[in-house]
N, C-alpha and C positions, 0 to 999 in steps of 0.2 A: 691847189692850196689857196691861193688868193690872198686878200688883204689880212684876213683873220689869222691865217697861218704865219704870215710875216710878223704880225703884231705879237703873237704868242712867242715866237722865236726871239724877238727883240726883248720881251719881258724876261724870258729865261736867261738870256745873255747878261742883262743888267743884274738879275738876281744872283747868278753864279759869280759874276765879277765882284759883287758886294760881299758875298760870303768869303771868297778867296782873299779879298782885301782885308777883311776883318781878321781872318786867320793869320795872314802875314803880319799884320800889325800886332796881333796878340803874341805871335812867336817872337817878334822883335821887341815887344814891350815898348813900342814907341807911341807917342801921342802927336798926331799931325792934325792941326786944326784947319 
């Protein structure tokens, strides 16, 4: 795997976290600044 694999995995984790966070905020209709 190496550094590139680790980097890609980290990017995916951040990406999915962002999607889930936006979905949760959308469901709750909350605005957190």
